[in-house]
N, C-alpha and C positions, 0 to 999 in steps of 0.2 A: 622278790618274793611275791609281790602283788601280781606281777605279770604271770608268774607260774600258777598262782591261784586262779586267775581268770582263764588261763589256758586249760586248766583242769575242769573248771566249771563249764566252759564251752565245749570241752572234749575235742579241742583242736590243737594238735601238737605243733602246728605251724604258726599259731597266733603269736605276734610279736609287735611291740610298740615301735613306731617309726621315729619317735622323738624322745629326748631326755627330759624328764620332769624333775622339778625340785622336790625336796622333802615336804614343803608346804603344799604343793600341788597334790602329792600322793596322799597326804593326811586328809585334805579336804575331800578328795574323791572317795577315800575309804570311809570317812565319817558319814557322808551322804548315803553311800550304798549300805553302810551298816544300819543307819536309821531306817532306810527303806526296808531292809530285811526284817527288822524288828516289827515294823508295822505289818508286814506281810504275814507274820506269825499269827496275827489276830484274825485274819480273813481265811487262812488255809482250812480251818475246821469246817467252814461254811460252804466251801466249794464242793461241787460234785466229785471232782478228783483233782489231784495235783501231785506230780511225781518229783518235784524239786522245789527249790526256793522260790518265793514270791517277793519281789522288790516293789514296794508300794509307796508312791510319793505322797505329798501333802494334798488333801482335798479330794482324794480318789473316792468315787461312789460306785459300788457294785450292787445292783438290785437283782433279786432272784439269783443269788450266787450259787444256789443248789443246782442251777442249770448251766453252770460254767465249768468246763473241764480245761485244765492247764497242764502242759508238759513241764519240762525242766526249765528252771530259771526264767520265769515270766517277769517282765519289767512293765509296770504301770506307772507312768510318770505323773507329775503333779496335775491335779484337776481332771484326770481321765474319768469319764462317765460311761458306765456299762449297764445296760438293762438286758438280761439274758432271757426274759420271759418269751417263750416261743415253743413250737412243736419239737424242734431238734436241739434247742439250746445253742450255746456258743462253745466251740471247740478250738483251743489254741495249742499249737504244737510246741516243740522244744525250742527254747531260746528265742521266743517271740518278744518283741518290745513294742509298746504302744506309747508314743510320745505325748507330751503334755497337751491338755485341753481337747483331746480327741473324744468323739462320741461314737459308741457302738450300741445299736439297739435293734431289736427284732420285731417288736409289736408296737405299732403306732396307736391305732384305735383299738381299745380293749375288746370290742366286739368282734374283731377280725384278727385272730391269732396269727402271728408271723411264723416263718419257717425257721430261720437261724443263720448263724455265721460260722464259717470254718476258716481258720488261718493256719497255714502250714509251718513247717520247721524253719527256723532262722530268718523269719520274715520280720522286717521292721516297718512299722506304720508311723509316718511323720506327724509332726505337730498339727493340731487342729483338724484332724481327719474327721469326716462324717461318713459313717457306714451304716446304711439302713438295710437290715436283713429280712424285711417283710416277705419277700419272695424267694429269699435264699441268696447268700453271697458266699462264694468259695474262692479263697485266695491261696495260691500254691506255696511251695517252698522257695526260700532264697529270693523273695520279692523285696525290693526297696522302694520307698516312696518319698517324695518331697512333701512339704507342708501343704495344708489346705486342700487335700483331695476330697472329692465327694463321689461315693459309690451308691447307686440306687438299684433297687430291685422291685419297685412298685411305681405305677403311674395312675393318676386320676383319669377316669373316663370323662369326656367333655363334649361328645358329638351332638347331643340333643340340646339345642339352644333354649328349649322351653322348660328345662329342668335345671335347678341349681347344680353346679358342678359337684359340690360336696354330697349331693344325693344320687349321683350316677354311679357310685361304686368305683372300684379300682381294678386294674389289671396287674397281675403279678407274674414276673418272669425271673428265673434265677440268673444271676450275673456271675460269670466265672473268669478268674484271672489265673493264667498258667504259672508254671515255675520259672524262676530266673528272669523276672520282668523288672523293669525300672519305670516307675510311674512318676513323671515330673510334677513339680509343684503346681497347685491350682487346677489340676485336671478334673473333669467330670466324666463319669462313666454311667451311662443310662441303663435301665432295666433290660435284661435279655441279651446283653452284649457278652460275647465270649472272646477273650483275648488269649491268643495262643502262647505257648512257651517261648521265652526268650525275646519278648517284645520290648521296645522302648517307646514310651508315650511322651511326647514333648510337652513342656510346661504350658499350661493354659489351654490345652486341647479339650474339646468336647467330643467324646467317643459315643457315637450313636449306632454304629454297626459293628459286627464281629470282625476280628482282625486275625489273619493267619499267623502261624509261628514265625518268629525272627523278623517281624516287621518293625520298621521305624515309622511312627505315626505322628502327624502334626496337623493342627488347624481346627477351625470351627465352621462346619463339622469336620472332624478329623478324617484324614485320608492317608493311605500308605504312600510315603515319599521315597522309600528305598527299603532294601532287604539287608539285614546284617549278614556279613560274610560275603557280600557281593554275588549271592546266588540269584 
């Protein structure tokens, strides 16, 4: 019955469990999700829009919720911190999940309003992610990420050695991640990088330059090591 309910919520007729769970397992999972759904009811009225359930873990903080748009069945795991203050706000598609201890914010220094963050449908952000949307971050559909990823869209200027770095201002460039990408654990993506559809970024990589579609990328700095599909 629970499997059928999840299938309906995800709107995926092919969704199926690969393992057999005990009654105790199912009760625990159902209890946790039920508590998260109840917490989500309290935040839904404050969101800019929400077209489905919101599952909210313990210790979740959402500031400027009136600038956060959510699709169907949003999951915000324990201790997620979101600050949507920005020109375009934060837009989350259907069936988006943000794992525990992740941080999403759009404006760092209050004097310099940030752009915003967009995350597509069925995308899962791993635990302890850091996504800074000052210059704009766009993440496509069906993206999966490992833990501890960092995505930036702003850099501090530092060329003039006679002036403190904090007084030299910033450079902002949108960072874009295409559809159907797999971002490994511990990766860093710098401002202005455009990662094409279907890319795989190896764990621990630091991506400093844009990457064409269907590339497998690894290293510090990251380089294309092969192309998916043997093309």
